[in-house]
PyMOL commands that place a pseudoatom at each C-alpha (Angstrom):
pseudoatom trace, name=CA, resn=MET, resi=1, chain=A, elem=C, hetatm=0, pos=[-14.780, 12.855, 1.485]
pseudoatom trace, name=CA, resn=SER, resi=2, chain=A, elem=C, hetatm=0, pos=[-13.600, 15.007, 4.317]
pseudoatom trace, name=CA, resn=LEU, resi=3, chain=A, elem=C, hetatm=0, pos=[-11.361, 14.089, 7.213]
pseudoatom trace, name=CA, resn=ASP, resi=4, chain=A, elem=C, hetatm=0, pos=[-14.406, 13.328, 9.334]
pseudoatom trace, name=CA, resn=GLY, resi=5, chain=A, elem=C, hetatm=0, pos=[-16.703, 10.432, 8.624]
pseudoatom trace, name=CA, resn=THR, resi=6, chain=A, elem=C, hetatm=0, pos=[-17.627, 6.866, 9.339]
pseudoatom trace, name=CA, resn=TYR, resi=7, chain=A, elem=C, hetatm=0, pos=[-15.537, 3.885, 8.321]
pseudoatom trace, name=CA, resn=ASP, resi=8, chain=A, elem=C, hetatm=0, pos=[-17.135, 1.930, 5.477]
pseudoatom trace, name=CA, resn=ASP, resi=9, chain=A, elem=C, hetatm=0, pos=[-16.674, -1.840, 5.879]
pseudoatom trace, name=CA, resn=ALA, resi=10, chain=A, elem=C, hetatm=0, pos=[-17.413, -2.202, 2.153]
pseudoatom trace, name=CA, resn=ASN, resi=11, chain=A, elem=C, hetatm=0, pos=[-14.250, -0.336, 1.054]
pseudoatom trace, name=CA, resn=ILE, resi=12, chain=A, elem=C, hetatm=0, pos=[-11.964, -2.307, -1.238]
pseudoatom trace, name=CA, resn=PHE, resi=13, chain=A, elem=C, hetatm=0, pos=[-9.161, -2.666, 1.320]
pseudoatom trace, name=CA, resn=ALA, resi=14, chain=A, elem=C, hetatm=0, pos=[-11.540, -4.092, 3.933]
pseudoatom trace, name=CA, resn=LYS, resi=15, chain=A, elem=C, hetatm=0, pos=[-12.668, -6.583, 1.287]
pseudoatom trace, name=CA, resn=ILE, resi=16, chain=A, elem=C, hetatm=0, pos=[-9.052, -7.501, 0.531]
pseudoatom trace, name=CA, resn=VAL, resi=17, chain=A, elem=C, hetatm=0, pos=[-8.366, -8.061, 4.245]
pseudoatom trace, name=CA, resn=ARG, resi=18, chain=A, elem=C, hetatm=0, pos=[-11.427, -10.349, 4.443]
pseudoatom trace, name=CA, resn=GLY, resi=19, chain=A, elem=C, hetatm=0, pos=[-10.307, -12.266, 1.348]
pseudoatom trace, name=CA, resn=GLU, resi=20, chain=A, elem=C, hetatm=0, pos=[-13.321, -11.174, -0.706]
pseudoatom trace, name=CA, resn=ILE, resi=21, chain=A, elem=C, hetatm=0, pos=[-11.138, -9.574, -3.376]
pseudoatom trace, name=CA, resn=PRO, resi=22, chain=A, elem=C, hetatm=0, pos=[-7.812, -11.041, -4.529]
pseudoatom trace, name=CA, resn=SER, resi=23, chain=A, elem=C, hetatm=0, pos=[-4.550, -9.150, -4.204]
pseudoatom trace, name=CA, resn=ALA, resi=24, chain=A, elem=C, hetatm=0, pos=[-0.901, -9.704, -5.034]
pseudoatom trace, name=CA, resn=LYS, resi=25, chain=A, elem=C, hetatm=0, pos=[0.292, -10.105, -1.443]
pseudoatom trace, name=CA, resn=VAL, resi=26, chain=A, elem=C, hetatm=0, pos=[3.859, -9.361, -0.502]
pseudoatom trace, name=CA, resn=PHE, resi=27, chain=A, elem=C, hetatm=0, pos=[3.534, -10.257, 3.202]
pseudoatom trace, name=CA, resn=GLU, resi=28, chain=A, elem=C, hetatm=0, pos=[1.054, -10.269, 6.036]
pseudoatom trace, name=CA, resn=ASP, resi=29, chain=A, elem=C, hetatm=0, pos=[0.739, -11.110, 9.689]
pseudoatom trace, name=CA, resn=ASP, resi=30, chain=A, elem=C, hetatm=0, pos=[-2.099, -10.762, 12.187]
pseudoatom trace, name=CA, resn=ASP, resi=31, chain=A, elem=C, hetatm=0, pos=[-1.863, -6.961, 12.138]
pseudoatom trace, name=CA, resn=VAL, resi=32, chain=A, elem=C, hetatm=0, pos=[-0.765, -5.739, 8.691]
pseudoatom trace, name=CA, resn=LEU, resi=33, chain=A, elem=C, hetatm=0, pos=[-0.973, -6.601, 5.014]
pseudoatom trace, name=CA, resn=ALA, resi=34, chain=A, elem=C, hetatm=0, pos=[1.425, -5.461, 2.286]
pseudoatom trace, name=CA, resn=PHE, resi=35, chain=A, elem=C, hetatm=0, pos=[0.354, -5.939, -1.324]
pseudoatom trace, name=CA, resn=MET, resi=36, chain=A, elem=C, hetatm=0, pos=[0.872, -4.602, -4.822]
pseudoatom trace, name=CA, resn=ASP, resi=37, chain=A, elem=C, hetatm=0, pos=[-1.189, -1.584, -5.873]
pseudoatom trace, name=CA, resn=ALA, resi=38, chain=A, elem=C, hetatm=0, pos=[-3.516, -2.737, -8.681]
pseudoatom trace, name=CA, resn=PHE, resi=39, chain=A, elem=C, hetatm=0, pos=[-3.422, 0.816, -10.116]
pseudoatom trace, name=CA, resn=PRO, resi=40, chain=A, elem=C, hetatm=0, pos=[0.301, 1.566, -9.743]
pseudoatom trace, name=CA, resn=GLN, resi=41, chain=A, elem=C, hetatm=0, pos=[2.029, 4.872, -10.265]
pseudoatom trace, name=CA, resn=ALA, resi=42, chain=A, elem=C, hetatm=0, pos=[5.268, 2.996, -10.968]
pseudoatom trace, name=CA, resn=ARG, resi=43, chain=A, elem=C, hetatm=0, pos=[6.464, -0.578, -11.408]
pseudoatom trace, name=CA, resn=GLY, resi=44, chain=A, elem=C, hetatm=0, pos=[6.638, -2.133, -7.929]
pseudoatom trace, name=CA, resn=HIS, resi=45, chain=A, elem=C, hetatm=0, pos=[4.161, 0.278, -6.256]
pseudoatom trace, name=CA, resn=CYS, resi=46, chain=A, elem=C, hetatm=0, pos=[3.024, -1.380, -3.010]
pseudoatom trace, name=CA, resn=LEU, resi=47, chain=A, elem=C, hetatm=0, pos=[0.572, -0.587, -0.226]
pseudoatom trace, name=CA, resn=VAL, resi=48, chain=A, elem=C, hetatm=0, pos=[0.597, -1.333, 3.499]
pseudoatom trace, name=CA, resn=ILE, resi=49, chain=A, elem=C, hetatm=0, pos=[-2.627, -1.441, 5.499]
pseudoatom trace, name=CA, resn=SER, resi=50, chain=A, elem=C, hetatm=0, pos=[-3.703, -2.335, 9.001]
pseudoatom trace, name=CA, resn=LYS, resi=51, chain=A, elem=C, hetatm=0, pos=[-5.800, -5.475, 9.260]
pseudoatom trace, name=CA, resn=THR, resi=52, chain=A, elem=C, hetatm=0, pos=[-7.061, -4.551, 12.728]
pseudoatom trace, name=CA, resn=SER, resi=53, chain=A, elem=C, hetatm=0, pos=[-7.825, -0.824, 12.640]
pseudoatom trace, name=CA, resn=LYS, resi=54, chain=A, elem=C, hetatm=0, pos=[-10.907, 0.752, 11.096]
pseudoatom trace, name=CA, resn=ALA, resi=55, chain=A, elem=C, hetatm=0, pos=[-9.160, 4.077, 10.765]
pseudoatom trace, name=CA, resn=ARG, resi=56, chain=A, elem=C, hetatm=0, pos=[-9.977, 6.068, 7.652]
pseudoatom trace, name=CA, resn=ASN, resi=57, chain=A, elem=C, hetatm=0, pos=[-6.830, 8.183, 7.920]
pseudoatom trace, name=CA, resn=LEU, resi=58, chain=A, elem=C, hetatm=0, pos=[-3.762, 9.026, 9.981]
pseudoatom trace, name=CA, resn=LEU, resi=59, chain=A, elem=C, hetatm=0, pos=[-5.802, 11.134, 12.392]
pseudoatom trace, name=CA, resn=GLU, resi=60, chain=A, elem=C, hetatm=0, pos=[-7.961, 8.179, 13.420]
pseudoatom trace, name=CA, resn=ILE, resi=61, chain=A, elem=C, hetatm=0, pos=[-5.556, 5.246, 13.717]
pseudoatom trace, name=CA, resn=GLU, resi=62, chain=A, elem=C, hetatm=0, pos=[-4.644, 3.914, 17.130]
pseudoatom trace, name=CA, resn=THR, resi=63, chain=A, elem=C, hetatm=0, pos=[-1.006, 4.560, 18.089]
pseudoatom trace, name=CA, resn=GLU, resi=64, chain=A, elem=C, hetatm=0, pos=[-0.213, 0.847, 18.498]
pseudoatom trace, name=CA, resn=ALA, resi=65, chain=A, elem=C, hetatm=0, pos=[-1.720, -0.020, 15.103]
pseudoatom trace, name=CA, resn=LEU, resi=66, chain=A, elem=C, hetatm=0, pos=[0.171, 2.863, 13.466]
pseudoatom trace, name=CA, resn=ALA, resi=67, chain=A, elem=C, hetatm=0, pos=[3.459, 1.616, 14.933]
pseudoatom trace, name=CA, resn=LYS, resi=68, chain=A, elem=C, hetatm=0, pos=[2.840, -1.810, 13.367]
pseudoatom trace, name=CA, resn=VAL, resi=69, chain=A, elem=C, hetatm=0, pos=[1.924, -0.283, 10.006]
pseudoatom trace, name=CA, resn=MET, resi=70, chain=A, elem=C, hetatm=0, pos=[5.034, 1.891, 9.951]
pseudoatom trace, name=CA, resn=ALA, resi=71, chain=A, elem=C, hetatm=0, pos=[7.313, -0.997, 10.966]
pseudoatom trace, name=CA, resn=ALA, resi=72, chain=A, elem=C, hetatm=0, pos=[5.830, -2.932, 8.032]
pseudoatom trace, name=CA, resn=VAL, resi=73, chain=A, elem=C, hetatm=0, pos=[6.382, 0.080, 5.742]
pseudoatom trace, name=CA, resn=GLN, resi=74, chain=A, elem=C, hetatm=0, pos=[10.054, 0.128, 6.679]
pseudoatom trace, name=CA, resn=ARG, resi=75, chain=A, elem=C, hetatm=0, pos=[10.384, -3.634, 6.135]
pseudoatom trace, name=CA, resn=LEU, resi=76, chain=A, elem=C, hetatm=0, pos=[8.615, -3.401, 2.769]
pseudoatom trace, name=CA, resn=THR, resi=77, chain=A, elem=C, hetatm=0, pos=[10.686, -0.411, 1.636]
pseudoatom trace, name=CA, resn=ARG, resi=78, chain=A, elem=C, hetatm=0, pos=[13.898, -2.279, 2.418]
pseudoatom trace, name=CA, resn=ALA, resi=79, chain=A, elem=C, hetatm=0, pos=[12.660, -5.293, 0.421]
pseudoatom trace, name=CA, resn=VAL, resi=80, chain=A, elem=C, hetatm=0, pos=[11.592, -3.096, -2.525]
pseudoatom trace, name=CA, resn=VAL, resi=81, chain=A, elem=C, hetatm=0, pos=[15.056, -1.509, -2.619]
pseudoatom trace, name=CA, resn=LYS, resi=82, chain=A, elem=C, hetatm=0, pos=[16.815, -4.868, -2.370]
pseudoatom trace, name=CA, resn=GLY, resi=83, chain=A, elem=C, hetatm=0, pos=[14.516, -6.720, -4.772]
pseudoatom trace, name=CA, resn=LEU, resi=84, chain=A, elem=C, hetatm=0, pos=[13.903, -4.096, -7.454]
pseudoatom trace, name=CA, resn=THR, resi=85, chain=A, elem=C, hetatm=0, pos=[17.003, -1.855, -7.117]
pseudoatom trace, name=CA, resn=PRO, resi=86, chain=A, elem=C, hetatm=0, pos=[15.286, 1.474, -7.818]
pseudoatom trace, name=CA, resn=ASP, resi=87, chain=A, elem=C, hetatm=0, pos=[17.157, 4.775, -7.808]
pseudoatom trace, name=CA, resn=GLY, resi=88, chain=A, elem=C, hetatm=0, pos=[14.870, 6.069, -5.056]
pseudoatom trace, name=CA, resn=VAL, resi=89, chain=A, elem=C, hetatm=0, pos=[11.650, 5.342, -3.168]
pseudoatom trace, name=CA, resn=VAL, resi=90, chain=A, elem=C, hetatm=0, pos=[8.650, 7.528, -2.358]
pseudoatom trace, name=CA, resn=VAL, resi=91, chain=A, elem=C, hetatm=0, pos=[6.745, 6.700, 0.839]
pseudoatom trace, name=CA, resn=THR, resi=92, chain=A, elem=C, hetatm=0, pos=[3.491, 8.616, 1.068]
pseudoatom trace, name=CA, resn=GLN, resi=93, chain=A, elem=C, hetatm=0, pos=[0.112, 8.624, 2.775]
pseudoatom trace, name=CA, resn=PHE, resi=94, chain=A, elem=C, hetatm=0, pos=[-2.942, 10.772, 1.953]
pseudoatom trace, name=CA, resn=ASN, resi=95, chain=A, elem=C, hetatm=0, pos=[-5.600, 12.127, 4.345]
pseudoatom trace, name=CA, resn=GLY, resi=96, chain=A, elem=C, hetatm=0, pos=[-8.916, 13.262, 2.866]
pseudoatom trace, name=CA, resn=ALA, resi=97, chain=A, elem=C, hetatm=0, pos=[-10.091, 13.568, -0.723]
pseudoatom trace, name=CA, resn=PRO, resi=98, chain=A, elem=C, hetatm=0, pos=[-8.630, 17.061, -1.264]
pseudoatom trace, name=CA, resn=ALA, resi=99, chain=A, elem=C, hetatm=0, pos=[-5.219, 15.581, -0.383]
pseudoatom trace, name=CA, resn=GLY, resi=100, chain=A, elem=C, hetatm=0, pos=[-5.621, 12.769, -2.928]
pseudoatom trace, name=CA, resn=GLN, resi=101, chain=A, elem=C, hetatm=0, pos=[-7.047, 9.980, -0.768]
pseudoatom trace, name=CA, resn=THR, resi=102, chain=A, elem=C, hetatm=0, pos=[-9.396, 7.770, -2.790]
pseudoatom trace, name=CA, resn=ILE, resi=103, chain=A, elem=C, hetatm=0, pos=[-9.906, 4.787, -0.468]
pseudoatom trace, name=CA, resn=PHE, resi=104, chain=A, elem=C, hetatm=0, pos=[-10.860, 5.629, 3.082]
pseudoatom trace, name=CA, resn=HIS, resi=105, chain=A, elem=C, hetatm=0, pos=[-8.958, 2.884, 4.914]
pseudoatom trace, name=CA, resn=LEU, resi=106, chain=A, elem=C, hetatm=0, pos=[-5.594, 4.153, 6.134]
pseudoatom trace, name=CA, resn=HIS, resi=107, chain=A, elem=C, hetatm=0, pos=[-2.879, 2.998, 3.741]
pseudoatom trace, name=CA, resn=VAL, resi=108, chain=A, elem=C, hetatm=0, pos=[0.738, 3.870, 3.027]
pseudoatom trace, name=CA, resn=HIS, resi=109, chain=A, elem=C, hetatm=0, pos=[2.205, 3.845, -0.477]
pseudoatom trace, name=CA, resn=VAL, resi=110, chain=A, elem=C, hetatm=0, pos=[5.734, 2.559, -1.170]
pseudoatom trace, name=CA, resn=ILE, resi=111, chain=A, elem=C, hetatm=0, pos=[6.634, 3.627, -4.701]
pseudoatom trace, name=CA, resn=PRO, resi=112, chain=A, elem=C, hetatm=0, pos=[9.997, 2.763, -6.266]
pseudoatom trace, name=CA, resn=ARG, resi=113, chain=A, elem=C, hetatm=0, pos=[11.403, 5.374, -8.648]
pseudoatom trace, name=CA, resn=TRP, resi=114, chain=A, elem=C, hetatm=0, pos=[13.901, 5.113, -11.465]
pseudoatom trace, name=CA, resn=GLU, resi=115, chain=A, elem=C, hetatm=0, pos=[15.682, 8.087, -12.958]
pseudoatom trace, name=CA, resn=GLY, resi=116, chain=A, elem=C, hetatm=0, pos=[14.142, 9.011, -16.294]
pseudoatom trace, name=CA, resn=GLU, resi=117, chain=A, elem=C, hetatm=0, pos=[10.851, 7.174, -15.658]
pseudoatom trace, name=CA, resn=ALA, resi=118, chain=A, elem=C, hetatm=0, pos=[7.848, 9.411, -15.087]
pseudoatom trace, name=CA, resn=LEU, resi=119, chain=A, elem=C, hetatm=0, pos=[5.517, 8.783, -12.179]
pseudoatom trace, name=CA, resn=GLY, resi=120, chain=A, elem=C, hetatm=0, pos=[2.067, 7.689, -13.338]
pseudoatom trace, name=CA, resn=ARG, resi=121, chain=A, elem=C, hetatm=0, pos=[-1.208, 9.258, -12.248]
pseudoatom trace, name=CA, resn=HIS, resi=122, chain=A, elem=C, hetatm=0, pos=[-2.549, 8.139, -8.847]
pseudoatom trace, name=CA, resn=GLY, resi=123, chain=A, elem=C, hetatm=0, pos=[-5.360, 5.659, -9.548]
pseudoatom trace, name=CA, resn=GLY, resi=124, chain=A, elem=C, hetatm=0, pos=[-4.532, 5.507, -13.267]
pseudoatom trace, name=CA, resn=GLY, resi=125, chain=A, elem=C, hetatm=0, pos=[-4.672, 2.337, -15.357]
pseudoatom trace, name=CA, resn=MET, resi=126, chain=A, elem=C, hetatm=0, pos=[-4.938, -1.129, -13.884]
pseudoatom trace, name=CA, resn=ALA, resi=127, chain=A, elem=C, hetatm=0, pos=[-1.805, -3.301, -13.966]
pseudoatom trace, name=CA, resn=ASP, resi=128, chain=A, elem=C, hetatm=0, pos=[-1.548, -6.793, -15.410]
pseudoatom trace, name=CA, resn=PRO, resi=129, chain=A, elem=C, hetatm=0, pos=[-2.252, -9.220, -12.496]
pseudoatom trace, name=CA, resn=ALA, resi=130, chain=A, elem=C, hetatm=0, pos=[0.495, -11.616, -13.657]
pseudoatom trace, name=CA, resn=GLU, resi=131, chain=A, elem=C, hetatm=0, pos=[3.040, -8.784, -13.620]
pseudoatom trace, name=CA, resn=LEU, resi=132, chain=A, elem=C, hetatm=0, pos=[1.919, -7.777, -10.120]
pseudoatom trace, name=CA, resn=GLN, resi=133, chain=A, elem=C, hetatm=0, pos=[2.373, -11.369, -8.899]
pseudoatom trace, name=CA, resn=ALA, resi=134, chain=A, elem=C, hetatm=0, pos=[5.860, -11.495, -10.444]
pseudoatom trace, name=CA, resn=LEU, resi=135, chain=A, elem=C, hetatm=0, pos=[6.859, -8.217, -8.788]
pseudoatom trace, name=CA, resn=ALA, resi=136, chain=A, elem=C, hetatm=0, pos=[5.411, -9.375, -5.460]
pseudoatom trace, name=CA, resn=ALA, resi=137, chain=A, elem=C, hetatm=0, pos=[7.526, -12.554, -5.705]
pseudoatom trace, name=CA, resn=ARG, resi=138, chain=A, elem=C, hetatm=0, pos=[10.693, -10.521, -6.324]
pseudoatom trace, name=CA, resn=ILE, resi=139, chain=A, elem=C, hetatm=0, pos=[9.970, -8.298, -3.333]
pseudoatom trace, name=CA, resn=ARG, resi=140, chain=A, elem=C, hetatm=0, pos=[9.034, -11.291, -1.134]
pseudoatom trace, name=CA, resn=ALA, resi=141, chain=A, elem=C, hetatm=0, pos=[12.352, -12.946, -2.024]
pseudoatom trace, name=CA, resn=ALA, resi=142, chain=A, elem=C, hetatm=0, pos=[14.152, -9.831, -0.746]
pseudoatom trace, name=CA, resn=LEU, resi=143, chain=A, elem=C, hetatm=0, pos=[12.362, -9.674, 2.632]
pseudoatom trace, name=CA, resn=ASP, resi=144, chain=A, elem=C, hetatm=0, pos=[14.556, -9.795, 5.730]
for i in range(1, 144): cmd.bond("trace and resi %d" % i, "trace and resi %d" % (i + 1))
show_as sticks, trace
zoom trace
């Protein structure tokens, strides 16, 4: 998909926001949701999405909604560092299929990294749901 298009209310993240598909939630409020990536690139890989915006990418999101998403990204990143003690953290966001975007609901990845551990393929194998819940609990316990 290109950078231009129409938001699809049937995308998996919209379904997660509506509670139609389960997720390993880390935190949420009226505006944002942070949850574990079901197809992680690394142990502890999380996502942050807007619950209010129907933006497909960074170019479409409303400034106010983006500010709330990015504040949540910072909060989540701090909790990932505190709760999982990685050696580093990658924060990334893709725009358009050629850039690697696979779900067209704006989302930001928070990916902890440990020295000597390779980064998995984006959208690779599905994680064990019990492990995702355990990681989410560790990160939740570290939230400020």
